[in-house]
N, C-alpha and C positions, 0 to 999 in steps of 0.2 A: 447526374445529381449536380449540383453546385460545385465550382472550382474553388478552389481557397484563394483568399484575396493574396493581396500584396502584403508585405510587412507594414503593421500598422503602429504609430506612437502608442504609447502605454501611460498612462490609461487610455480607453477610448471613450468612456463617459462615466458620470457618477449618477445613479438612480436611488430614490429613497425606496428602502424595503416595503413590500405589501405585508400590511398585518396580517398574523396569523389567523385562519377561520377557528372558531370553537372546536373543540374536539368532540367528536362524537362517539360514544363509547368509551372504555377503559383505554388509556394510553398503551402503547406497544412498549415491551419491556426493552431496556437498552442494549446496545449492541455488544459491549464488552463490559466486564467487571475489571476495571485497572486496579492494580495493586499499588501499595506504597512505592516511589522510586528508592531504589538501594542508594545508601550513602556510605561511602567506602573511606572518605576523609582522607587523611594522609598516610592510610595504609600503604605499604610497599606492595606493588603487584606480583603475582606469581610469576608473570612472565611480561617483558615488554618487548614490542617489536616496532618497526618504524613507525607505524600509524597507531598501534593499540596498547593500552595498558590492560593486561587479563587478570580478572579477580574471580575468586570464588566468595560470594556474599558472605558465606561462613566457613574459614579456612578450616574447621573443626569438622565440617561435614563432608565424610568421605565421598558421596557422590558427587557435591559441587565442586571440591577439589580434584577429583579424577576428570571431570567435564572441561574444568578450566587448562587442566594440563594437557588433556586430548585433544582440545580444539585450537590451543594457542599457535601449533606450528601451521594452523590451515587458514587463518583469518586473511594473512597477507595474499596468499593465492586466491583466496574468494574475493578479496578487494580488487586483484587484478582482473579477475574474470569480470566483475561489474564495470571498471573503468572501462576495459575494451568494449563490452557491449554498449557502453554509454559514449562512446567515441571519443575516449580519452580523457573524459571528465574525473577528475579525482575528488578527495575529500576536501571540503573547504575548509575545515577547520580539524586539527590534529593534536595531540592524540585523543583517540576516542577512548573511553572507558567501558569495556566490555565486561559485564558482569554475570557470571552463572548463578542463578537463584532457584530455589525449589519451586517446581510446580506446586499451585495453591489452589485449595477447594474452593470453587464459586460457579454460581449457576452459568456463567459465561466467560472463562477466565482467557487471559491472553498467553500465547506461546512465546512472545517475544515482543518487545518495545524499542523505538528509537525516541530517545528524547534529545532533540537537535537544539533547543535553546537551553538545555543544562548546561551547566557550568563546572567543569569540562562537558563536551557533548557525551552522551550515555547510549548504551545499547545493553538492553538485559535480555537473557535467554533463559526460559524457564524449562527444567529437567527435573526428571525422577529415575528411579532407578530401571524403568521401562521405556524412556523415551528413545526412539529409535534414530540413528545416526542419519538416515536420509531426511529426517524432519529438523535436526538440529542444523545441518548443513543449508537445507532451503531457508530456513527461518534466519538464520545468520545472514545469507546473502541478500534477503528480503531488508532485513534492519540497515544491513551496511547499505543498500541502494538507497533507502531513505536519507540517511547522511549524505550522500554523494549529490542527490538532487534537490533537497530542501535549502536551498541557498536563497540568495535575495531575488535571483531573476526567476524562481520559479513559483508559479501561481496556481495552487491546486485546489479542487475539490476532492472529495472523495472518490471520484471515478479516476482521476488523472494521478492522485498520490498513491493509492493503493494499487490502480493499475500498473504506474510505472515502477513502482517497487517489486511487484510481482515479475513484471518484464523484464525487469535488471537482472532478477535471480535465475532468469533463463531455464538452463536443462537442469538446474537442481531444483528449482520448482515445480517442473514438470514432472520430475523421477518421483517426488513426493506424492504428489497429487494423482500419479499413476494414471497421465493422458500423455497421449502421442503429440498432441499440439493444443494450442489455446482453440483454434477454431474447431477441432475435435471435439473438445468439452463442450462448447456451445451448442453445437449440433446435437450433441447426447442430451442436454437439458432440453434442447427443444423438443426432441422426440418423447422424452418423459414428462412434457408439460411441467418442466421445473425451472424454465428460465425466466429471469427476475431483471426487469429492465434497468437500464443505466441511468435512466431518468428519474427512478422512482427514490425519492428523498428518503423512503423508510426502509429501502432494500434490506439493509444490515440487521434490522430490528426482527427479531423472530417472531412469527406467529404462533397462536396458542397450540402447544404440545409440539411443536417443531425443535429439534436440535439446532441450537444456536451455533455451535462451531460448523457443523455440517454446511448450514446456511451461510456463514461466513466465507467458507471455502468456495462455496458455488458463486456467490456475489463477487467475491474477489477473481475468479477465472473469467467469469463473464466480463468484468471491467478490463483485465488484463488482454481478452482477445479485442475488444475495443479500441483499447490503447494502440495494440499491436497493428490494427488496421489505420489507426489516425495516424500512425509514424510513417507507413506506408503512403498515406494521403500526403501528408503536409510535411514530413521530416522531423526527425528526433529533434533536432535545434529548435522549433517553433513549438512542439508539443513540452519541451523543457523551459521554455519561457514566453508564455502565451501572452497576448494581448488581455486585458482584464478590464471588469467593470467595478467600479467601487460603488459597494452597495451600503449606504447609509441608513442607520437604524436611529430614531429619534432617541434621545436620552431620557430615562424617567427622572421625575422629582427633581428638575433643573440640573440633571447630570448632562454633560456635554455628549452629543452624538457619537453613537461607534460605527466606524469605517471599516468595513471588510472588503477584501479583493477577491473576485470569485472571476475564473475565467471567461473570456469572451469568445464563446465557441465559433459564433455567427463571423466576428471579425479574424478569429484566427484559422477557422477551418471554413468559412462559407456559408455556414448555416448553424442553428441554434443546436443544443443537443439532442432534443427529440427527433428532429428531422435528420440529422447525423445517424442517430441508431437506425432508422428506417432504411436510410441508405446503407447502411453496413449489413443489416441483416438480409436485404435484397442482395447485395453483393456475395455473404456468405452462402447463398441458396442458389447463385448463379450456375448453369452448368458449365462443367469443366473444372471448377474448384474442388480439390481432394475430399473425398469423403473421411469420415472419422473413421479412424484405425485404432481406436481405443474406448472403451467406456470409462466412464468415471468411477475411481476407487476412492472412498473416504478413508482418512485415518480414524 
């Protein structure tokens, strides 16, 4: 396949967004039903660490108070794990507010969120009486990775943003998902006819009758396996600071145009995303690569 090009000045070019074609049939449901962000205001944290202020969203809720106290001693070691995995990269802004909130009823709820643009930066972890520790640990590591990676140098689409967050969570995420490796997960999906393309812009949108959380886990695992391969191909530093294209969407009713940065895979990795996916899947199937050692276990 094509080799990764030399480093490129950023951005590589600006393009005008292609108008979306009219939809055929009903629109797919959304990927996540996001909750309202927690606002702890001037409250005193239950625990203060070097990089985090830890809260229960409701101190009178025994489950949330216990979760905040239980996990406060683990957040700095988890940050150290993420920092080590990302080559020494630390939090660009601290302290981060870490808020434990109640898991909420929804069609497709989040299990955690990272709001890097919040002032101050915010992580929310959603728990109830039945939330397993392996889930909390993995989701915490995933959200911490978002805060470590989402700085002014990072240019992400859904593939890179969520793939690197799972990748940064490393062994904690693998343990929660019940898989031996990201490659093993993708091989299992391919065998099961459950693979979802990294180039599919609607990958996270559940199909009729499909469990959206199970699909989200599957899509994130696929994206993580691809990002793992991309890191081996072009290096972690390039993945965390990809060249980008500026996509300009004309404004409506006299409004100024909107400009969005998207990764330029061709400039950064030698081919566009769809071609890179084909090369990756070919490499994944190459003789001599380790076979899957575990099947997928969904929570």
